[in-house]
DSSP file (Angstrom, degrees, kcal/mol; ACC not computed):
  #  RESIDUE AA STRUCTURE BP1 BP2  ACC     N-H-->O    O-->H-N    N-H-->O    O-->H-N    TCO  KAPPA ALPHA  PHI   PSI    X-CA   Y-CA   Z-CA
    1    1 A M    >         0   0    0      0, 0.0     3,-0.9     0, 0.0     4,-0.2   0.000 360.0 360.0 360.0 136.6   40.7   54.5   28.6
    2    2 A K  T 3   +     0   0    0      1,-0.2     3,-0.2     2,-0.1     0, 0.0   0.854 360.0  30.4 -68.3 -36.3   38.1   52.0   29.5
    3    3 A Y  T >  S+     0   0    0      1,-0.2     3,-1.6     2,-0.1    -1,-0.2  -0.101  76.3 125.8-115.8  34.4   40.3   48.9   29.2
    4    4 A A  T <  S+     0   0    0     -3,-0.9    -1,-0.2     1,-0.3    -2,-0.1   0.757  70.5  61.2 -64.9 -24.7   43.6   50.5   30.3
    5    5 A D  T 3  S+     0   0    0     -3,-0.2     2,-0.3    -4,-0.2    -1,-0.3   0.565  90.0  86.4 -80.5  -7.2   44.0   47.8   33.0
    6    6 A K  S <  S-     0   0    0     -3,-1.6     2,-1.3     2,-0.0    -3,-0.1  -0.740  77.1-135.2 -94.3 141.2   44.0   45.0   30.4
    7    7 A N        +     0   0    0     -2,-0.3     2,-0.4     2,-0.0    26,-0.1  -0.689  42.1 166.1 -94.8  81.7   47.2   43.9   28.7
    8    8 A L        -     0   0    0     -2,-1.3     2,-0.1    -5,-0.2    -2,-0.0  -0.829  25.7-147.7-105.2 134.0   45.9   43.8   25.1
    9    9 A C     >  -     0   0    0     -2,-0.4     4,-2.4     1,-0.1     5,-0.2  -0.405  37.0 -97.6 -86.7 173.0   48.0   43.5   22.0
   10   10 A F  H  > S+     0   0    0      1,-0.2     4,-2.6     2,-0.2     5,-0.2   0.884 124.7  53.4 -58.6 -40.3   47.0   45.1   18.6
   11   11 A T  H  > S+     0   0    0      2,-0.2     4,-2.5     1,-0.2    -1,-0.2   0.917 109.0  48.4 -64.0 -43.4   45.7   41.7   17.4
   12   12 A D  H  > S+     0   0    0      2,-0.2     4,-2.9     1,-0.2     5,-0.2   0.931 112.1  49.4 -60.3 -45.6   43.5   41.3   20.5
   13   13 A C  H  X S+     0   0    0     -4,-2.4     4,-2.5     1,-0.2    -2,-0.2   0.909 111.9  48.1 -60.7 -43.2   42.1   44.8   20.1
   14   14 A S  H  X S+     0   0    0     -4,-2.6     4,-2.0     2,-0.2    -1,-0.2   0.910 113.2  48.0 -64.2 -42.5   41.4   44.2   16.4
   15   15 A S  H  X S+     0   0    0     -4,-2.5     4,-2.6     2,-0.2    -2,-0.2   0.928 112.8  47.7 -64.4 -45.5   39.7   40.9   17.2
   16   16 A V  H  X S+     0   0    0     -4,-2.9     4,-2.7     1,-0.2     5,-0.2   0.912 110.6  51.8 -63.1 -43.1   37.6   42.4   20.0
   17   17 A A  H  X S+     0   0    0     -4,-2.5     4,-2.4    -5,-0.2    -1,-0.2   0.901 111.6  47.5 -60.7 -40.7   36.6   45.4   17.8
   18   18 A T  H  X S+     0   0    0     -4,-2.0     4,-2.0     2,-0.2    -2,-0.2   0.914 111.5  49.9 -67.3 -42.9   35.5   43.0   15.1
   19   19 A L  H  <>S+     0   0    0     -4,-2.6     5,-2.8     2,-0.2     4,-0.3   0.926 114.3  44.8 -61.7 -44.9   33.5   40.8   17.5
   20   20 A W  H ><5S+     0   0    0     -4,-2.7     3,-1.2     3,-0.2    -2,-0.2   0.918 111.8  52.3 -64.7 -43.3   31.7   43.8   19.0
   21   21 A Q  H 3<5S+     0   0    0     -4,-2.4    -1,-0.2     1,-0.3    -2,-0.2   0.862 115.4  40.9 -62.3 -36.1   31.0   45.4   15.6
   22   22 A R  T 3<5S-     0   0    0     -4,-2.0    -1,-0.3    -5,-0.2    -2,-0.2   0.342 111.1-120.4 -95.1   6.1   29.4   42.1   14.3
   23   23 A A  T < 5 +     0   0    0     -3,-1.2     2,-0.5    -4,-0.3    -3,-0.2   0.885  54.7 160.5  56.5  44.3   27.6   41.5   17.6
   24   24 A I      < -     0   0    0     -5,-2.8    -1,-0.2    -6,-0.2    -2,-0.1  -0.856  20.9-178.5 -97.7 126.3   29.4   38.1   18.1
   25   25 A A        +     0   0    0     -2,-0.5    15,-2.7    14,-0.1     2,-0.4   0.638  60.9  70.1-100.2 -17.2   29.3   36.9   21.7
   26   26 A N  E     -a   40   0A   0     13,-0.2     2,-0.4    -7,-0.1    15,-0.2  -0.856  59.9-167.1-107.6 137.0   31.3   33.7   21.4
   27   27 A A  E     -a   41   0A   0     13,-3.1    15,-3.1    -2,-0.4     2,-1.4  -0.985  19.6-141.0-124.3 129.5   35.0   33.6   20.8
   28   28 A F  E     +a   42   0A   0     -2,-0.4     2,-0.3    13,-0.2    15,-0.2  -0.718  64.2 107.7 -86.2  92.5   36.9   30.4   19.7
   29   29 A T        -     0   0    0     -2,-1.4    -2,-0.1    13,-0.9    13,-0.0  -0.977  66.0-143.6-159.2 162.1   40.0   31.1   21.8
   30   30 A V        +     0   0    0     -2,-0.3     2,-0.7    11,-0.1    13,-0.1   0.214  66.7 118.3-113.6   9.6   42.0   30.0   24.9
   31   31 A D    >>  -     0   0    0      1,-0.2     3,-1.6     2,-0.0     4,-0.6  -0.691  55.9-153.7 -81.9 112.6   43.0   33.6   25.6
   32   32 A Y  H 3> S+     0   0    0     -2,-0.7     4,-1.8     1,-0.3     3,-0.4   0.709  85.7  76.1 -61.8 -20.7   41.5   34.5   29.0
   33   33 A R  H 3> S+     0   0    0      1,-0.2     4,-1.3     2,-0.2    -1,-0.3   0.831  88.5  58.4 -62.8 -30.8   41.4   38.2   28.1
   34   34 A F  H <4>S+     0   0    0     -3,-1.6     5,-2.4     1,-0.2    -1,-0.2   0.877 104.6  50.2 -66.8 -36.4   38.4   37.6   26.0
   35   35 A R  H ><5S+     0   0    0     -4,-0.6     3,-1.7    -3,-0.4    -1,-0.2   0.904 106.5  55.6 -65.6 -40.4   36.5   36.3   29.0
   36   36 A Q  H 3<5S+     0   0    0     -4,-1.8    -1,-0.2     1,-0.3    -2,-0.2   0.804 105.9  52.6 -61.0 -28.4   37.5   39.4   31.0
   37   37 A L  T 3<5S-     0   0    0     -4,-1.3    -1,-0.3    -5,-0.2    -2,-0.2   0.405 128.3 -96.8 -90.3   2.5   36.0   41.5   28.2
   38   38 A G  T < 5S+     0   0    0     -3,-1.7     2,-0.2     1,-0.3    -3,-0.2   0.528  77.5 134.6 101.3   7.5   32.6   39.6   28.5
   39   39 A F      < -     0   0    0     -5,-2.4     2,-0.5    -6,-0.1    -1,-0.3  -0.586  57.4-119.4 -88.7 152.8   32.9   37.0   25.7
   40   40 A V  E     -a   26   0A   0    -15,-2.7   -13,-3.1    -2,-0.2     2,-0.4  -0.810  32.9-135.6 -88.0 125.4   32.0   33.4   26.0
   41   41 A M  E     -a   27   0A   0     -2,-0.5     2,-0.5   -15,-0.2   -13,-0.2  -0.687  21.2-173.9 -89.7 133.6   35.1   31.3   25.3
   42   42 A R  E      a   28   0A   0    -15,-3.1   -13,-0.9    -2,-0.4    -2,-0.0  -0.995 360.0 360.0-121.8 125.1   34.9   28.2   23.1
   43   43 A A              0   0    0     -2,-0.5    -1,-0.1   -15,-0.2   -15,-0.1   0.367 360.0 360.0-135.0 360.0   38.0   26.1   22.8
């Protein structure tokens, strides 16, 4: 698994999949895991 070292819950996985599918690079979140996955965090 590519992200096996990340502690992602189902909601995080669903959100990330949606962001990737829609080619969205910015995430309005304070969850550091999104930064680890390459998203720009906006809070």
